[in-house]
C-alpha positions as CSV (number, residue, x, y, z in Angstrom):
1,M,-1.1,-21.1,-28.3
2,K,-0.6,-23.3,-25.3
3,G,-0.2,-27.0,-25.3
4,K,2.3,-29.9,-25.0
5,N,4.3,-30.9,-28.1
6,Q,2.2,-28.8,-30.5
7,K,3.3,-29.5,-34.1
8,I,4.3,-26.4,-36.2
9,L,3.7,-26.2,-39.9
10,L,6.0,-23.5,-41.2
11,F,4.5,-22.1,-44.4
12,P,4.9,-18.3,-44.7
13,T,5.0,-18.4,-48.5
14,H,4.2,-15.1,-50.3
15,Y,3.1,-16.9,-53.5
16,L,-0.6,-17.4,-53.8
17,G,-0.2,-20.4,-56.0
18,N,2.1,-22.2,-53.6
19,F,-0.2,-21.5,-50.7
20,I,-3.3,-22.8,-52.5
21,L,-1.4,-26.0,-53.4
22,G,-0.3,-26.5,-49.8
23,L,-3.6,-25.5,-48.2
24,P,-5.3,-28.9,-48.5
25,W,-2.4,-30.5,-46.7
26,L,-2.7,-27.9,-43.9
27,I,-6.4,-28.6,-43.6
28,S,-5.8,-32.3,-43.4
29,A,-3.1,-31.9,-40.8
30,I,-5.3,-29.7,-38.7
31,D,-8.2,-32.2,-39.0
32,E,-5.8,-34.9,-37.7
33,D,-4.4,-32.7,-34.8
34,P,-6.4,-29.5,-34.1
35,T,-3.6,-28.3,-31.8
36,T,-1.3,-27.9,-34.7
37,I,0.0,-24.4,-35.2
38,V,0.4,-22.9,-38.7
39,V,2.8,-20.1,-39.5
40,L,1.7,-18.2,-42.5
41,D,1.8,-14.9,-44.3
42,S,-0.8,-12.6,-42.8
43,R,-2.5,-12.0,-46.2
44,F,-3.4,-15.7,-46.5
45,K,-5.0,-16.0,-43.1
46,P,-8.5,-15.6,-44.7
47,F,-8.1,-18.9,-46.5
48,I,-7.7,-20.8,-43.2
49,Q,-10.7,-19.0,-41.8
50,L,-12.8,-19.8,-45.0
51,A,-11.8,-23.5,-44.8
52,L,-11.7,-24.0,-41.1
53,N,-14.0,-21.5,-39.4
54,N,-13.2,-22.2,-35.8
55,Y,-9.4,-22.7,-36.1
56,T,-7.3,-20.1,-34.4
57,E,-3.9,-21.6,-33.9
58,I,-2.2,-19.2,-36.4
59,L,1.1,-17.4,-36.0
60,E,1.4,-14.7,-38.6
61,Y,4.8,-14.0,-40.2
62,P,5.2,-10.1,-40.4
63,R,6.4,-9.9,-43.9
64,N,4.8,-6.6,-44.8
65,E,6.2,-4.9,-41.7
66,L,9.6,-6.3,-42.4
67,K,9.5,-5.0,-46.0
68,N,8.0,-1.6,-45.1
69,E,10.6,1.0,-46.0
70,K,9.1,3.4,-43.5
71,N,10.2,1.2,-40.7
72,S,13.8,1.7,-39.5
73,T,16.3,-1.1,-39.3
74,L,16.0,-1.2,-35.5
75,K,12.2,-1.4,-35.7
76,K,12.4,-4.2,-38.2
77,L,14.8,-6.1,-36.0
78,N,12.4,-5.7,-33.0
79,I,9.5,-6.9,-35.2
80,Y,11.5,-10.0,-36.2
81,L,12.7,-10.7,-32.7
82,N,9.1,-10.4,-31.4
83,F,7.9,-12.9,-34.0
84,L,10.8,-15.2,-33.1
85,S,10.0,-15.0,-29.5
86,K,6.4,-16.1,-30.2
87,L,7.6,-19.0,-32.3
88,R,10.0,-20.2,-29.5
89,R,7.3,-19.9,-26.9
90,I,5.3,-22.7,-28.6
91,K,7.8,-25.2,-27.3
92,S,7.2,-27.6,-30.1
93,E,9.1,-30.8,-30.6
94,D,8.2,-31.2,-34.2
95,L,8.4,-28.5,-36.9
96,F,7.7,-29.1,-40.6
97,D,9.0,-26.5,-43.0
98,L,6.8,-26.6,-46.1
99,E,8.3,-23.5,-47.5
100,G,11.8,-24.8,-47.8
101,E,13.5,-21.4,-48.4
102,R,16.6,-20.1,-46.7
103,F,14.7,-17.7,-44.5
104,T,12.4,-20.5,-43.2
105,G,15.4,-22.8,-42.7
106,V,16.8,-20.1,-40.4
107,L,13.5,-19.8,-38.6
108,S,13.4,-23.6,-38.2
109,R,16.8,-23.6,-36.7
110,L,16.0,-20.8,-34.3
111,S,12.6,-22.2,-33.3
112,G,13.9,-24.4,-30.6
113,A,12.0,-27.4,-32.0
114,K,13.8,-30.7,-31.3
115,N,12.8,-32.4,-34.6
116,R,12.9,-30.2,-37.7
117,F,11.8,-31.5,-41.1
118,G,12.5,-29.8,-44.3
119,P,13.6,-30.4,-47.9
120,I,17.2,-31.3,-48.8
121,G,19.1,-28.4,-50.3
122,K,20.1,-24.9,-49.4
123,N,22.5,-26.1,-46.6
124,S,19.6,-28.1,-45.1
125,T,21.8,-30.0,-42.7
126,I,22.4,-26.7,-40.9
127,F,18.7,-26.1,-40.5
128,Y,17.0,-29.4,-40.2
129,T,17.6,-32.5,-38.0
130,N,15.6,-34.5,-40.6
131,P,16.3,-33.3,-44.2
132,L,13.8,-34.8,-46.6
133,A,14.5,-35.8,-50.2
134,L,11.4,-34.5,-51.9
135,D,10.4,-35.2,-55.5
136,F,10.4,-31.7,-56.9
137,H,10.1,-33.1,-60.4
138,N,6.6,-34.2,-59.6
139,H,3.7,-31.8,-59.0
140,R,4.3,-29.3,-56.2
141,F,1.0,-30.4,-54.6
142,N,2.5,-33.8,-54.0
143,A,5.8,-32.3,-52.7
144,F,4.0,-30.5,-50.0
145,G,2.4,-33.7,-48.9
146,Q,5.7,-35.5,-48.8
147,T,7.0,-33.0,-46.2
148,L,4.3,-34.3,-43.8
149,S,3.4,-37.8,-44.7
150,D,6.2,-39.8,-43.2
151,K,6.3,-38.2,-39.7
152,F,2.9,-36.7,-39.6
153,P,0.6,-39.3,-41.0
154,I,-2.5,-37.7,-42.4
155,K,-5.2,-38.5,-45.0
156,N,-4.2,-37.6,-48.5
157,P,-6.6,-34.7,-49.4
158,T,-8.2,-33.7,-52.6
159,H,-7.0,-30.5,-54.2
160,I,-10.5,-29.0,-54.0
161,V,-11.1,-26.9,-50.9
162,N,-14.6,-26.5,-49.3
163,Y,-14.5,-22.8,-48.8
164,Q,-17.4,-21.5,-46.6
165,I,-18.3,-18.1,-48.1
166,H,-20.2,-15.6,-46.0
167,P,-23.5,-14.4,-47.4
168,T,-22.1,-10.8,-47.6
169,A,-19.4,-11.9,-50.1
170,K,-22.0,-13.8,-52.1
171,N,-24.3,-10.8,-52.2
172,N,-21.5,-8.6,-53.4
173,V,-20.9,-10.9,-56.3
174,T,-24.6,-11.2,-57.1
175,N,-24.8,-7.4,-57.2
176,F,-21.8,-7.1,-59.5
177,L,-23.3,-9.6,-61.9
178,A,-26.6,-7.8,-61.8
179,I,-25.1,-4.3,-62.4
180,N,-23.2,-5.7,-65.4
181,R,-26.2,-7.5,-66.7
182,I,-24.5,-10.9,-66.6
183,K,-27.4,-13.4,-66.3
184,N,-26.1,-16.4,-68.2
185,S,-22.9,-18.5,-67.9
186,F,-19.7,-16.6,-67.9
187,V,-15.9,-17.1,-68.0
188,V,-13.4,-15.5,-65.7
189,I,-10.1,-14.3,-67.3
190,H,-7.0,-13.4,-65.5
191,S,-4.7,-11.7,-68.0
192,G,-1.8,-11.0,-65.7
193,A,1.0,-13.1,-64.1
194,S,4.0,-12.7,-61.8
195,A,6.5,-12.8,-64.7
196,D,6.4,-11.5,-68.3
197,Y,7.2,-14.9,-69.8
198,K,3.9,-16.1,-68.4
199,K,1.8,-13.4,-70.0
200,W,-0.2,-14.0,-73.2
201,P,-0.2,-11.0,-75.6
202,V,-3.0,-8.5,-75.1
203,E,-3.8,-8.6,-78.8
204,K,-4.7,-12.3,-78.5
205,F,-6.8,-11.7,-75.4
206,S,-8.8,-9.1,-77.3
207,K,-9.4,-11.5,-80.1
208,L,-10.5,-14.2,-77.7
209,Y,-12.8,-11.8,-76.0
210,K,-14.6,-11.0,-79.3
211,M,-14.9,-14.7,-80.1
212,L,-16.5,-15.4,-76.7
213,K,-18.9,-12.6,-77.1
214,A,-19.8,-13.8,-80.6
215,I,-21.2,-17.0,-79.0
216,N,-22.9,-15.1,-76.2
217,V,-20.5,-16.0,-73.4
218,D,-19.9,-13.1,-71.0
219,V,-16.4,-12.4,-69.6
220,V,-15.4,-11.1,-66.2
221,W,-11.8,-9.9,-65.8
222,I,-10.0,-10.2,-62.5
223,G,-6.7,-9.1,-61.1
224,M,-4.8,-6.6,-59.0
225,E,-3.7,-3.1,-60.0
226,E,-1.0,-4.3,-62.5
227,D,-3.5,-6.8,-64.0
228,Q,-6.1,-4.0,-64.3
229,K,-3.6,-2.0,-66.4
230,I,-3.4,-4.9,-68.8
231,V,-7.2,-5.0,-69.1
232,K,-7.2,-1.3,-70.0
233,K,-4.8,-2.1,-72.8
234,I,-7.1,-4.8,-74.1
235,S,-10.0,-2.4,-73.8
236,K,-8.1,0.2,-75.9
237,I,-7.6,-2.4,-78.6
238,L,-11.3,-3.0,-78.6
239,N,-12.0,0.6,-79.2
240,N,-12.3,1.4,-75.5
241,E,-15.1,-1.1,-75.0
242,N,-16.3,-1.2,-71.4
243,L,-15.0,-4.5,-70.0
244,N,-16.5,-6.2,-66.9
245,Q,-13.7,-5.8,-64.4
246,F,-14.2,-7.4,-61.0
247,T,-11.9,-5.1,-59.0
248,E,-12.7,-6.5,-55.6
249,T,-9.5,-8.2,-54.4
250,K,-10.8,-9.7,-51.1
251,Y,-10.4,-13.4,-51.3
252,P,-14.0,-14.4,-50.1
253,E,-15.5,-12.3,-52.9
254,L,-13.1,-13.7,-55.5
255,I,-13.8,-17.2,-54.5
256,A,-17.6,-16.5,-54.6
257,L,-17.2,-15.2,-58.1
258,L,-15.2,-18.2,-59.2
259,K,-17.8,-20.5,-57.8
260,R,-20.4,-18.9,-60.1
261,A,-18.2,-19.1,-63.2
262,D,-18.2,-21.9,-65.9
263,V,-14.5,-21.6,-66.8
264,F,-11.3,-19.8,-65.7
265,I,-8.8,-18.8,-68.4
266,G,-5.3,-17.5,-67.5
267,G,-1.6,-18.1,-67.4
268,D,0.5,-19.9,-64.8
269,S,-0.5,-17.9,-61.7
270,G,-2.0,-17.9,-58.2
271,P,-5.5,-17.2,-59.4
272,M,-5.2,-20.2,-61.8
273,H,-4.6,-22.5,-58.8
274,L,-7.3,-20.8,-56.8
275,A,-9.8,-21.5,-59.5
276,A,-8.8,-25.1,-59.6
277,S,-9.2,-25.4,-55.9
278,V,-12.8,-24.1,-56.2
279,G,-13.5,-27.0,-58.6
280,I,-14.4,-25.2,-61.8
281,G,-12.9,-25.9,-65.3
282,V,-9.5,-24.2,-65.8
283,I,-7.8,-23.5,-69.1
284,A,-4.1,-22.7,-68.4
285,L,-2.1,-20.8,-71.0
286,F,1.4,-22.2,-70.6
287,G,4.7,-21.2,-72.1
288,P,8.0,-22.2,-70.4
289,S,6.3,-23.2,-67.1
290,I,6.8,-26.9,-66.3
291,E,3.5,-28.6,-66.7
292,S,4.3,-31.7,-64.6
293,I,5.0,-29.4,-61.6
294,W,2.7,-26.4,-62.0
295,A,-0.3,-27.5,-64.1
296,P,-3.8,-26.8,-62.6
297,L,-5.2,-29.8,-60.9
298,G,-8.6,-31.3,-61.6
299,L,-10.2,-33.4,-64.3
300,Q,-11.7,-30.3,-66.0
301,S,-8.3,-28.5,-66.1
302,R,-6.4,-28.2,-69.3
303,V,-3.0,-26.9,-70.2
304,I,-2.7,-25.3,-73.7
305,R,0.5,-24.3,-75.4
306,G,1.4,-22.6,-78.7
307,S,2.3,-24.5,-81.9
308,K,5.9,-23.4,-81.8
309,R,8.3,-25.4,-79.6
310,C,11.2,-24.3,-77.5
311,G,14.8,-24.6,-78.4
312,K,17.2,-27.1,-76.8
313,N,18.5,-24.7,-74.2
314,C,15.4,-22.6,-73.5
315,D,14.2,-22.0,-70.1
316,A,11.9,-19.4,-68.4
317,H,14.6,-16.8,-68.2
318,N,16.7,-17.5,-71.3
319,C,14.8,-18.1,-74.5
320,E,16.2,-17.8,-78.0
321,F,12.7,-17.5,-79.5
322,N,11.2,-14.8,-77.2
323,H,8.9,-17.4,-75.6
324,H,7.0,-18.2,-78.8
325,C,5.8,-21.5,-77.1
326,L,3.3,-19.2,-75.4
327,T,2.9,-16.3,-77.9
328,S,2.1,-18.8,-80.8
329,L,-1.0,-20.0,-78.9
330,N,-4.1,-19.1,-80.9
331,P,-7.4,-17.9,-79.4
332,E,-9.2,-20.6,-81.5
333,S,-7.6,-23.3,-79.4
334,I,-8.8,-21.7,-76.2
335,L,-12.3,-21.2,-77.6
336,S,-12.5,-25.0,-78.4
337,A,-11.4,-25.8,-74.9
338,V,-14.0,-23.5,-73.4
339,T,-16.7,-25.1,-75.5
340,A,-15.7,-28.6,-74.5
341,I,-15.7,-27.7,-70.8
342,R,-19.1,-26.0,-71.0
343,I,-20.6,-29.0,-72.9
344,S,-19.2,-31.4,-70.3
345,K,-20.7,-29.3,-67.6
346,I,-24.2,-29.4,-69.2
347,I,-24.0,-33.1,-69.7
348,K,-23.1,-33.7,-66.0
349,T,-25.7,-31.3,-64.7
350,P,-29.0,-33.1,-63.8
351,S,-32.0,-32.0,-65.7
352,N,-34.5,-29.8,-63.9
353,S,-37.4,-31.2,-65.9
354,T,-39.9,-33.6,-64.3
């Protein structure tokens, strides 16, 4: 990582959704200046490699090592100082903090960068030489762009990322679909989320599943370990029916699967934003989440809410109606949206006939 006045993009977020929304801006910045260094969480490094094959200017933030309970306090301190030493050796004049959290503000201040750009708030005048008034009431995708646009002029990107998937990942998906006898179009469902108020009831997922199967639409369920437990509950409601679970959690395989799907269905989550970045139709099941900030991007993306509205003082963490804005959402509404997206896709697909 040698070079004069290399720009640093500080973005070690641990939220998949945030990273996906910021990724197009990282790509655009790197296209403009290939010497730019990106600081990110190590688990998101594959996304940079999938989008920019030959790009290597990455500094990984050691979050997992710092959180590892097996590591002593002294060892964690050494890990942090080693990372900080690497950051300072870059000798950058310009640092852009896309994360905008307290810990990245501290890193910004300790980086040694002459010009430090980051969002106003959280004692920003201590951390940044150039605090930025970002519009966090607009979509978060745009806020990430605002951090860069004034002092790092780049082309405004589309939200869709051109992921280059290795044949091995594609073959793994093809084999999964073959083993589960999925030959026609299918939908991907993610039943989990990072918070309970974002989770649609399992009973309604089971009803939606039966409705999709009734019109010959196959379903593939995705998610990590906690999400897989939810799918097991749905299976139990369905008399222990064997559901097609795609348990491969590597990002190349997951993206390859999403590229093959017609529609993604799920709550406000990282996989929802990932599906939108692939370019497929997304049906987002929203409750208290703020649509203007977190809705999936794309012309084929739709946000669906329940029929019951929130109270005057409701928010994500304090709801007098137990989040019935989400729980009152009926499977019939989702089925209608799935049908509309599939019809739209058929109309837009050129005929193979001669």
